[in-house]
Structures are given as structure tokens and as C-alpha cells.
C-alpha positions as CSV (number, residue, x, y, z in Angstrom):
1,X,28.6,64.0,61.1
2,X,26.7,66.1,63.6
3,X,24.8,68.2,61.0
4,X,23.5,65.3,59.0
5,X,22.4,63.1,61.9
6,X,22.8,64.6,65.4
7,X,21.2,61.6,67.2
8,X,23.6,59.1,65.6
9,X,26.6,61.4,66.4
10,X,25.5,61.7,70.0
11,X,25.0,57.9,70.4
12,X,28.5,57.2,68.8
13,X,30.2,59.8,71.0
14,X,28.4,58.5,74.1
15,X,29.5,54.9,73.3
16,X,33.1,56.0,72.8
17,X,33.1,57.9,76.1
18,X,31.5,55.0,78.0
19,X,34.1,52.5,76.5
20,X,36.9,54.7,77.7
21,X,35.3,55.1,81.1
22,X,35.1,51.3,81.4
23,X,38.7,50.9,80.5
24,X,39.8,53.6,82.9
25,X,38.2,51.7,85.8
26,X,40.7,48.8,85.1
27,X,43.7,51.0,85.2
28,X,45.2,50.6,88.7
29,X,42.7,47.8,89.8
30,X,43.7,46.0,92.9
31,X,42.4,42.7,94.3
32,X,42.9,41.7,98.0
33,X,42.7,38.4,99.7
34,X,39.9,38.4,102.3
35,X,41.2,35.8,104.8
36,X,42.2,32.2,104.2
37,X,38.7,30.7,104.4
38,X,37.7,31.0,100.7
39,X,38.8,28.5,98.2
40,X,37.5,26.4,95.3
41,X,37.2,22.7,96.0
42,X,37.3,20.0,93.4
43,X,33.8,19.0,94.3
44,X,32.6,22.1,92.5
45,X,33.7,20.5,89.3
46,X,31.8,17.3,90.0
47,X,28.5,18.9,90.9
48,X,27.9,20.7,87.6
49,X,27.2,18.6,84.5
50,X,29.4,19.4,81.5
51,X,27.4,19.9,78.3
52,X,28.4,20.8,74.8
53,X,28.0,19.9,71.1
54,X,29.8,16.8,69.9
55,X,31.5,18.7,67.1
56,X,33.1,21.0,69.7
57,X,34.2,18.3,72.1
58,X,37.5,16.5,72.6
59,X,36.5,12.9,73.6
60,X,38.3,10.2,75.6
61,X,40.5,12.5,77.6
62,X,43.0,11.0,80.0
63,X,44.3,14.0,82.0
64,X,41.2,16.1,82.2
65,X,38.9,16.2,85.3
66,X,36.1,15.5,82.8
67,X,35.7,12.6,80.4
68,X,35.2,15.1,77.5
69,X,36.6,18.6,77.0
70,X,34.3,21.2,75.4
71,X,36.3,23.8,73.5
72,X,35.2,27.2,72.0
73,X,37.8,27.6,69.2
74,X,40.4,25.8,67.2
75,X,43.0,27.4,69.5
76,X,41.4,25.8,72.5
77,X,41.2,22.4,70.8
78,X,44.9,22.5,69.9
79,X,45.7,23.5,73.4
80,X,43.6,20.6,74.9
81,X,45.4,18.2,72.5
82,X,48.7,19.6,73.6
83,X,47.7,19.1,77.3
84,X,46.8,15.5,76.6
85,X,50.0,14.7,74.8
86,X,52.5,16.4,77.1
87,X,54.1,14.3,79.8
88,X,54.6,17.3,82.1
89,X,50.9,17.9,82.4
90,X,49.4,15.9,85.3
91,X,45.8,17.1,85.3
92,X,43.8,19.9,83.7
93,X,40.3,21.3,83.5
94,X,38.5,23.5,81.0
95,X,36.9,25.8,83.4
96,X,33.0,25.8,83.3
97,X,31.0,29.0,82.6
98,X,30.1,29.4,86.3
99,X,33.8,29.8,87.2
100,X,34.1,33.6,87.0
101,X,36.3,36.4,88.3
102,X,34.3,39.6,89.1
103,X,35.8,42.7,87.4
104,X,34.6,46.2,87.1
105,X,33.7,45.4,83.5
106,X,31.6,42.4,84.4
107,X,32.3,38.8,85.1
108,X,35.2,37.2,83.4
109,X,35.4,33.4,82.6
110,X,39.0,32.2,82.3
111,X,39.7,29.1,80.2
112,X,41.8,26.5,82.0
113,X,43.4,25.2,85.2
114,X,46.5,23.1,84.6
115,X,48.8,21.2,87.0
116,X,52.3,20.9,85.6
117,X,55.2,18.8,86.9
118,X,58.6,20.3,86.0
119,X,62.0,19.3,87.4
120,X,60.3,17.2,90.1
121,X,58.1,20.1,91.4
122,X,54.5,20.7,90.7
123,X,53.2,24.1,89.6
124,X,49.6,25.0,89.4
125,X,48.6,27.3,86.6
126,X,45.3,28.1,88.1
127,X,44.1,29.9,85.0
128,X,45.5,29.8,81.5
129,X,43.9,32.2,79.0
130,X,44.2,30.8,75.5
131,X,43.9,33.3,72.7
132,X,44.9,32.9,69.0
133,X,46.6,36.3,69.4
134,X,48.4,37.6,72.4
135,X,48.6,41.1,71.1
136,X,46.3,43.3,73.3
137,X,45.4,45.6,70.4
138,X,43.9,42.6,68.5
139,X,41.6,41.7,71.4
140,X,38.4,43.5,72.0
141,X,39.0,46.4,74.5
142,X,36.7,44.9,77.1
143,X,38.1,41.4,76.8
144,X,41.7,42.6,77.0
145,X,40.8,44.7,80.1
146,X,39.1,41.7,81.7
147,X,42.2,39.6,81.0
148,X,44.3,42.3,82.7
149,X,42.0,42.2,85.7
150,X,42.5,38.4,85.8
151,X,46.2,38.9,86.0
152,X,45.9,41.3,88.8
153,X,43.3,39.2,90.6
154,X,45.4,36.0,90.5
155,X,48.6,38.0,91.3
156,X,46.9,39.1,94.6
157,X,46.1,35.4,95.4
158,X,49.7,34.3,95.0
159,X,50.7,33.0,98.4
160,X,53.4,30.5,99.5
161,X,56.6,29.1,97.9
162,X,55.0,27.9,94.7
163,X,51.8,30.0,94.1
164,X,49.5,29.4,91.2
165,X,50.4,31.4,88.1
166,X,48.2,33.2,85.6
167,X,49.4,33.2,82.0
168,X,48.1,33.8,78.6
169,X,49.3,31.3,76.0
170,X,48.7,30.0,72.5
171,X,50.3,26.6,73.2
172,X,51.2,24.3,76.0
173,X,54.9,25.0,75.5
174,X,54.3,28.6,76.5
175,X,53.3,27.5,80.1
176,X,56.2,25.0,80.6
């Protein structure tokens, strides 16, 4: 209430306006490829040491590019278990924190890269975003907007007969 606490009212109003401004920047965002020279090589995964707490780590993985998979939530653990157990999954990586996509709202760190073999053809799901809820209104505004930027970003990178796909999923079955 402005009369009781004008400073608090102004701060809340400013935050609401700034939140809407950040989300408006995402509306209509467009990513463009800048030549064919830029790519991520697997050596990037080998140069950085993977660290995490033992209680948040899936050990003795067979299909991951790492020996252990550090997960951030129960949803991610179940997803990693599903990747390990599914015969269609050839290889996967829990993407490290330095793997980011720049967005107008700040850097965004996707969750996974997954190579799937289906009907004799391989398909790369370059980034799979795992969330316990896929309903946009249940995600924080900024996080939902960054995920939307990720979709547009990887859509712009889609080139060739079988381009990498970006998906949000709660389970491995949703990417097959």
C-alpha cells in the first residue's frame, strides 16, 4: 500500500515492471548461425574435471561420457537411470556448468546431451531440459523464458537431414 510504505510500494512496482521487461525481451527472440566454423568438440568434456557430492552422484555409469553423473534433483536422477537402462540410448552427458547458452536474460545451462538410436538411425538430442513439471506457469518466469530461448537457439542451429533436437522431458520415454 503506497500510503503506509511508499518505498516498499515503489520497490515492488519497479521489480514487477523489470520482470515484465525481461520477459518482453524474449518475445520474438531470434538466433542466427554465424558460419560453419563454430562447434563444440568432445575434448571440451574431457578437459574439465567433474565434481559433485557423493549423495548427488550416479556412480558406475556405462553410457555416460563421464564415469559418474552428478544430478541436481530427483527428476534428473530418475532421468539418468532411465538413460542407463534404455537400449536406444547410445551415449549421453550431463552438461557441465560451463556449457551455457547466452540469452537476453543471462546465461542458461541446459541439462543433457543424448544420442539415441531409433529404427536404425541415430538422432542427437543436443540438449534435453528435464523438469519435474513441464507446465510453463509452474516454472519461474525467468527460467521458463530461458528455456524458450534455448528452444529458439537450438532451432536456429538445426541443419541437415537429421538435426539435433531440443526437447523438455520428464522421462527418457518422452524423447524416444
